[in-house]
VEXNUKOL-97602 format. One record per residue (C-alpha): residue number from 1; residue in one letter; chain; x, y, z. Coordinates in Angstrom, 1 decimal, always signed. Layout:
KOLFI,NUM,a,A,X,Y,Z
...
END
This chain:
KOLFI,1,m,A,+0.0,+0.0,+0.0
KOLFI,2,e,A,+1.4,+3.4,-0.9
KOLFI,3,f,A,+2.2,+5.7,+2.0
KOLFI,4,d,A,-0.3,+8.4,+1.2
KOLFI,5,v,A,-3.1,+5.9,+1.0
KOLFI,6,k,A,-2.1,+4.4,+4.3
KOLFI,7,l,A,-1.8,+7.8,+5.9
KOLFI,8,q,A,-5.3,+8.8,+4.7
KOLFI,9,e,A,-6.8,+5.6,+6.1
KOLFI,10,t,A,-5.0,+6.0,+9.4
KOLFI,11,n,A,-6.3,+9.6,+9.7
KOLFI,12,h,A,-9.8,+8.4,+8.9
KOLFI,13,i,A,-9.7,+5.8,+11.6
KOLFI,14,i,A,-8.3,+8.2,+14.2
KOLFI,15,r,A,-11.0,+10.8,+13.5
KOLFI,16,q,A,-13.7,+8.1,+14.0
KOLFI,17,y,A,-12.3,+7.1,+17.3
KOLFI,18,l,A,-11.8,+10.7,+18.5
KOLFI,19,k,A,-15.6,+11.0,+18.2
KOLFI,20,e,A,-16.1,+8.1,+20.5
KOLFI,21,y,A,-13.2,+8.3,+23.0
KOLFI,22,d,A,-10.9,+10.5,+25.0
KOLFI,23,v,A,-7.3,+9.7,+24.4
KOLFI,24,l,A,-4.2,+9.0,+26.5
KOLFI,25,v,A,-1.1,+8.6,+24.3
KOLFI,26,l,A,+1.7,+6.3,+25.7
KOLFI,27,f,A,+4.7,+8.4,+24.8
KOLFI,28,s,A,+8.1,+6.7,+25.5
KOLFI,29,g,A,+10.2,+9.3,+23.7
KOLFI,30,g,A,+10.9,+6.8,+20.8
KOLFI,31,r,A,+10.3,+7.5,+17.2
KOLFI,32,d,A,+7.2,+5.4,+16.8
KOLFI,33,s,A,+5.5,+6.9,+19.8
KOLFI,34,l,A,+6.4,+10.3,+18.5
KOLFI,35,v,A,+4.7,+9.6,+15.2
KOLFI,36,a,A,+1.7,+8.2,+17.1
KOLFI,37,l,A,+1.5,+11.3,+19.3
KOLFI,38,d,A,+1.9,+13.7,+16.3
KOLFI,39,i,A,-0.7,+12.0,+14.1
KOLFI,40,v,A,-3.3,+11.9,+16.9
KOLFI,41,v,A,-2.6,+15.5,+17.9
KOLFI,42,r,A,-3.0,+16.7,+14.3
KOLFI,43,n,A,-6.4,+14.9,+14.0
KOLFI,44,a,A,-7.5,+16.1,+17.4
KOLFI,45,a,A,-6.9,+19.7,+16.4
KOLFI,46,i,A,-9.5,+19.2,+13.6
KOLFI,47,s,A,-12.0,+17.6,+16.0
KOLFI,48,g,A,-11.4,+20.1,+18.8
KOLFI,49,k,A,-10.3,+17.4,+21.3
KOLFI,50,h,A,-7.6,+17.9,+23.9
KOLFI,51,i,A,-5.0,+15.1,+24.0
KOLFI,52,k,A,-3.2,+13.9,+27.1
KOLFI,53,a,A,+0.0,+11.8,+27.3
KOLFI,54,i,A,+1.6,+9.3,+29.7
KOLFI,55,h,A,+5.3,+8.7,+30.1
KOLFI,56,v,A,+6.5,+6.0,+32.5
KOLFI,57,d,A,+9.9,+6.8,+34.1
KOLFI,58,t,A,+11.4,+3.4,+34.4
KOLFI,59,t,A,+14.1,+4.7,+36.7
KOLFI,60,i,A,+16.7,+3.5,+34.2
KOLFI,61,e,A,+16.2,+5.7,+31.2
KOLFI,62,t,A,+18.9,+7.2,+29.1
KOLFI,63,p,A,+19.8,+10.6,+30.5
KOLFI,64,g,A,+18.0,+13.3,+28.6
KOLFI,65,n,A,+15.0,+11.2,+27.5
KOLFI,66,i,A,+12.5,+12.5,+30.1
KOLFI,67,e,A,+13.5,+16.1,+29.3
KOLFI,68,y,A,+12.9,+15.4,+25.6
KOLFI,69,v,A,+9.5,+13.9,+26.4
KOLFI,70,q,A,+8.6,+17.0,+28.5
KOLFI,71,k,A,+9.7,+19.4,+25.8
KOLFI,72,i,A,+7.7,+17.6,+23.0
KOLFI,73,c,A,+4.6,+17.6,+25.0
KOLFI,74,k,A,+5.0,+21.2,+25.9
KOLFI,75,d,A,+5.5,+22.1,+22.2
KOLFI,76,y,A,+2.3,+20.2,+21.3
KOLFI,77,n,A,+0.4,+21.7,+24.3
KOLFI,78,v,A,-0.3,+18.1,+25.5
KOLFI,79,e,A,-0.8,+17.5,+29.2
KOLFI,80,l,A,+1.8,+15.0,+30.4
KOLFI,81,y,A,+1.5,+12.6,+33.3
KOLFI,82,l,A,+4.9,+11.2,+34.5
KOLFI,83,l,A,+4.5,+7.9,+36.2
KOLFI,84,k,A,+7.0,+5.8,+38.1
KOLFI,85,p,A,+7.1,+2.2,+39.6
KOLFI,86,k,A,+6.9,+1.9,+43.3
KOLFI,87,q,A,+10.5,+0.5,+43.4
KOLFI,88,s,A,+13.4,+1.5,+41.3
KOLFI,89,y,A,+15.0,-0.9,+38.8
KOLFI,90,f,A,+18.1,-1.0,+40.9
KOLFI,91,d,A,+16.2,-2.2,+44.0
KOLFI,92,m,A,+14.3,-4.7,+41.9
KOLFI,93,v,A,+17.4,-6.3,+40.5
KOLFI,94,k,A,+18.8,-6.7,+44.0
KOLFI,95,r,A,+15.7,-8.6,+44.8
KOLFI,96,y,A,+15.0,-10.5,+41.6
KOLFI,97,g,A,+18.3,-10.5,+39.6
KOLFI,98,f,A,+18.7,-9.1,+36.2
KOLFI,99,p,A,+15.7,-9.7,+33.9
KOLFI,100,t,A,+16.0,-12.1,+31.0
KOLFI,101,r,A,+13.9,-12.9,+27.9
KOLFI,102,s,A,+12.4,-15.9,+29.6
KOLFI,103,r,A,+11.9,-14.0,+32.9
KOLFI,104,r,A,+11.0,-10.5,+31.8
KOLFI,105,w,A,+9.7,-9.1,+35.0
KOLFI,106,c,A,+10.9,-5.6,+34.1
KOLFI,107,k,A,+8.1,-5.0,+31.6
KOLFI,108,w,A,+5.3,-5.6,+34.1
KOLFI,109,r,A,+6.9,-4.0,+37.2
KOLFI,110,l,A,+8.5,-1.0,+35.5
KOLFI,111,k,A,+6.0,-0.1,+32.8
KOLFI,112,v,A,+2.6,-1.9,+32.9
KOLFI,113,r,A,+1.9,-1.7,+36.7
KOLFI,114,p,A,+2.4,+2.1,+37.0
KOLFI,115,v,A,-0.1,+2.6,+34.1
KOLFI,116,r,A,-2.6,+0.3,+35.8
KOLFI,117,r,A,-2.3,+2.2,+39.1
KOLFI,118,f,A,-2.8,+5.4,+37.2
KOLFI,119,i,A,-6.0,+4.4,+35.4
KOLFI,120,k,A,-7.5,+2.1,+37.9
KOLFI,121,d,A,-9.7,+4.8,+39.4
KOLFI,122,m,A,-10.6,+6.3,+36.1
KOLFI,123,d,A,-13.8,+5.6,+34.1
KOLFI,124,m,A,-12.2,+3.9,+31.1
KOLFI,125,k,A,-15.4,+3.2,+29.2
KOLFI,126,n,A,-14.9,+6.3,+27.1
KOLFI,127,v,A,-11.1,+6.3,+27.1
KOLFI,128,i,A,-8.5,+4.6,+24.9
KOLFI,129,l,A,-4.7,+4.4,+25.3
KOLFI,130,v,A,-2.8,+5.0,+22.1
KOLFI,131,s,A,+0.4,+2.9,+21.5
KOLFI,132,g,A,+3.0,+3.3,+18.8
KOLFI,133,l,A,+3.3,-0.5,+18.5
KOLFI,134,r,A,+3.8,-2.0,+15.0
KOLFI,135,i,A,+3.6,-5.6,+13.8
KOLFI,136,y,A,+6.7,-5.0,+11.7
KOLFI,137,e,A,+8.7,-5.2,+14.9
KOLFI,138,s,A,+9.5,-8.9,+14.5
KOLFI,139,n,A,+9.3,-9.9,+18.1
KOLFI,140,l,A,+5.7,-8.6,+18.2
KOLFI,141,r,A,+4.2,-10.4,+15.2
KOLFI,142,k,A,+3.2,-13.6,+16.9
KOLFI,143,r,A,+2.0,-11.8,+20.0
KOLFI,144,m,A,-0.3,-9.5,+18.1
KOLFI,145,k,A,-1.9,-12.4,+16.3
KOLFI,146,k,A,-3.1,-13.6,+19.7
KOLFI,147,e,A,-4.3,-10.2,+20.9
KOLFI,148,n,A,-8.0,-9.7,+21.4
KOLFI,149,f,A,-9.0,-7.2,+18.7
KOLFI,150,v,A,-12.4,-5.6,+19.5
KOLFI,151,k,A,-12.4,-3.0,+16.7
KOLFI,152,q,A,-10.1,-2.0,+13.8
KOLFI,153,k,A,-6.6,-1.6,+15.3
KOLFI,154,i,A,-8.0,-1.7,+18.9
KOLFI,155,t,A,-7.2,-4.4,+21.3
KOLFI,156,f,A,-8.4,-5.1,+24.8
KOLFI,157,h,A,-5.5,-5.2,+27.3
KOLFI,158,n,A,-6.3,-8.0,+29.7
KOLFI,159,f,A,-4.0,-6.7,+32.5
KOLFI,160,l,A,-4.8,-3.0,+32.2
KOLFI,161,k,A,-8.5,-3.8,+31.6
KOLFI,162,c,A,-8.9,-1.1,+28.9
KOLFI,163,l,A,-8.8,-0.5,+25.2
KOLFI,164,v,A,-5.6,+0.2,+23.4
KOLFI,165,f,A,-5.5,+1.8,+19.9
KOLFI,166,h,A,-2.5,+1.0,+17.6
KOLFI,167,p,A,-2.8,+3.5,+14.8
KOLFI,168,l,A,+0.6,+2.5,+13.3
KOLFI,169,l,A,+0.0,-1.2,+13.5
KOLFI,170,d,A,+0.5,-1.9,+9.8
KOLFI,171,w,A,+3.2,+0.8,+9.2
KOLFI,172,n,A,+6.7,-0.3,+8.3
KOLFI,173,d,A,+10.0,+1.5,+8.9
KOLFI,174,k,A,+9.9,+3.3,+5.6
KOLFI,175,d,A,+6.4,+4.7,+6.4
KOLFI,176,i,A,+7.7,+6.0,+9.8
KOLFI,177,c,A,+10.7,+7.7,+8.2
KOLFI,178,t,A,+8.5,+9.2,+5.4
KOLFI,179,y,A,+6.1,+10.6,+8.0
KOLFI,180,v,A,+9.0,+12.0,+10.2
KOLFI,181,n,A,+10.6,+13.7,+7.2
KOLFI,182,r,A,+7.4,+15.0,+5.7
KOLFI,183,f,A,+6.2,+16.7,+8.9
KOLFI,184,h,A,+9.7,+17.6,+10.1
KOLFI,185,l,A,+9.3,+15.9,+13.5
KOLFI,186,k,A,+11.8,+16.6,+16.2
KOLFI,187,v,A,+13.2,+13.1,+16.7
KOLFI,188,n,A,+14.9,+12.4,+20.0
KOLFI,189,p,A,+18.6,+13.4,+19.8
KOLFI,190,l,A,+19.5,+10.1,+21.5
KOLFI,191,y,A,+18.9,+8.5,+18.1
KOLFI,192,q,A,+22.1,+10.1,+16.9
KOLFI,193,i,A,+24.0,+8.2,+19.6
KOLFI,194,y,A,+22.2,+4.9,+20.0
KOLFI,195,g,A,+19.9,+4.6,+17.1
KOLFI,196,r,A,+17.1,+4.5,+19.7
KOLFI,197,a,A,+15.9,+6.6,+22.6
KOLFI,198,f,A,+16.1,+3.7,+25.2
KOLFI,199,d,A,+13.5,+4.6,+27.8
KOLFI,200,c,A,+14.7,+1.5,+29.6
KOLFI,201,w,A,+18.2,-0.1,+30.0
KOLFI,202,c,A,+16.9,-3.5,+31.1
KOLFI,203,s,A,+19.0,-6.0,+29.4
KOLFI,204,p,A,+16.8,-8.7,+27.8
KOLFI,205,y,A,+16.9,-7.1,+24.3
KOLFI,206,k,A,+20.1,-5.1,+24.6
KOLFI,207,t,A,+23.3,-6.0,+22.9
KOLFI,208,p,A,+26.9,-5.7,+24.2
KOLFI,209,a,A,+27.3,-2.9,+21.6
KOLFI,210,n,A,+24.5,-1.0,+23.3
KOLFI,211,f,A,+26.2,-1.1,+26.7
KOLFI,212,a,A,+29.6,-0.3,+25.1
KOLFI,213,m,A,+27.9,+2.9,+23.7
KOLFI,214,l,A,+26.4,+3.6,+27.1
KOLFI,215,k,A,+29.8,+3.3,+28.7
KOLFI,216,i,A,+31.3,+5.8,+26.3
KOLFI,217,n,A,+28.4,+8.3,+26.2
KOLFI,218,h,A,+26.8,+8.1,+29.6
KOLFI,219,p,A,+29.4,+6.6,+31.9
KOLFI,220,r,A,+27.6,+7.5,+35.2
KOLFI,221,l,A,+24.6,+5.3,+34.3
KOLFI,222,f,A,+26.9,+2.5,+33.1
KOLFI,223,d,A,+28.9,+2.7,+36.4
KOLFI,224,r,A,+25.6,+2.4,+38.4
KOLFI,225,l,A,+24.7,-0.8,+36.5
KOLFI,226,l,A,+28.2,-2.1,+36.8
KOLFI,227,m,A,+28.1,-1.6,+40.6
KOLFI,228,l,A,+24.7,-3.4,+40.6
KOLFI,229,e,A,+26.2,-6.4,+38.8
KOLFI,230,r,A,+29.0,-6.6,+41.3
KOLFI,231,m,A,+26.6,-6.5,+44.2
KOLFI,232,l,A,+24.8,-9.6,+43.2
KOLFI,233,t,A,+25.9,-12.5,+45.3
KOLFI,234,s,A,+24.6,-14.9,+42.6
KOLFI,235,g,A,+27.3,-13.6,+40.2
KOLFI,236,g,A,+24.6,-13.0,+37.6
KOLFI,237,s,A,+25.5,-11.1,+34.4
KOLFI,238,a,A,+23.6,-8.2,+33.0
KOLFI,239,l,A,+23.0,-9.6,+29.6
KOLFI,240,w,A,+23.3,-12.6,+27.2
KOLFI,241,d,A,+25.3,-12.3,+24.0
KOLFI,242,y,A,+23.1,-14.0,+21.3
KOLFI,243,n,A,+25.9,-13.7,+18.8
KOLFI,244,e,A,+28.5,-15.6,+20.9
KOLFI,245,k,A,+25.9,-17.7,+22.9
KOLFI,246,k,A,+27.4,-16.8,+26.2
KOLFI,247,k,A,+26.9,-14.5,+29.2
KOLFI,248,i,A,+28.5,-11.0,+29.0
KOLFI,249,y,A,+29.5,-9.2,+32.1
KOLFI,250,l,A,+29.5,-5.4,+32.3
KOLFI,251,s,A,+32.9,-5.7,+33.9
KOLFI,252,e,A,+34.2,-7.1,+30.6
KOLFI,253,i,A,+32.7,-4.2,+28.6
KOLFI,254,d,A,+34.1,-1.8,+31.2
KOLFI,255,k,A,+37.6,-3.1,+30.6
KOLFI,256,d,A,+37.5,-2.9,+26.8
KOLFI,257,p,A,+34.3,-1.2,+25.4
KOLFI,258,d,A,+35.9,-0.9,+21.9
KOLFI,259,k,A,+35.8,-4.6,+21.6
KOLFI,260,y,A,+32.0,-4.5,+21.6
KOLFI,261,l,A,+31.3,-1.5,+19.5
KOLFI,262,p,A,+28.7,-1.5,+16.6
KOLFI,263,s,A,+31.3,-2.5,+14.0
KOLFI,264,k,A,+30.9,-6.0,+15.4
KOLFI,265,y,A,+27.4,-6.1,+16.8
KOLFI,266,g,A,+25.4,-3.3,+15.0
KOLFI,267,l,A,+22.8,-0.9,+16.3
KOLFI,268,c,A,+19.4,+0.3,+15.2
KOLFI,269,h,A,+19.5,+2.9,+12.4
KOLFI,270,n,A,+17.8,+6.2,+12.2
KOLFI,271,c,A,+15.8,+7.6,+9.3
KOLFI,272,r,A,+17.9,+9.0,+6.6
KOLFI,273,g,A,+17.9,+12.7,+6.3
KOLFI,274,l,A,+17.4,+13.3,+10.1
END
């Protein structure tokens, strides 16, 4: 499908839902969530609706990400709610160990539960959350097939007990970049460093290259994670190297970050022209 046709259809769906629901946009600071926020705000301006946004401070974000989120919401005149988990990531790791792909406690404790606490006393019958999730993110394809779709691009979140609207569900990377460039969106400056914003430095889907870049660009956060790794009596490592099929310790990256830089492992890429 050509981008202009896809954009037109997406705008049409958003305008229909804006007639039915109030909107809370989940804004992580990443590129996809920025596009989701922008396209909803543009359509809300036509319908006269006021949009609100949620950002969950995971307590382990890349320095500068929250400030970027606040600035964008201010520029859009969007009311922003900053949420936090009851315990910090650092306290949770001391209790549970580092999260892994098979034991991904971080997602629920750091992100989902703060949102549930925020909305639990709200009347959600006429409210939808907006997510920048896309099925073109390979790790989500199978999961989305199992999701309970109740309307076009709307699922019911069983844990949050509310509707979630995914306006970019069928968009690919090229669509996202085309939209960003066409409307001159202010992409998070962290993309120039990491290729992503990284609102969370939990390790299940991070590479050694990511942490090598963190060591170089934000050493204070890296050192906090390094100290956390050293405190674990179990001797657990922060991440698993899926290229080499072995544990990687932050202490190894600390000694020789150049060994793990993107020339070997690769990072996510930004849109051309940004």
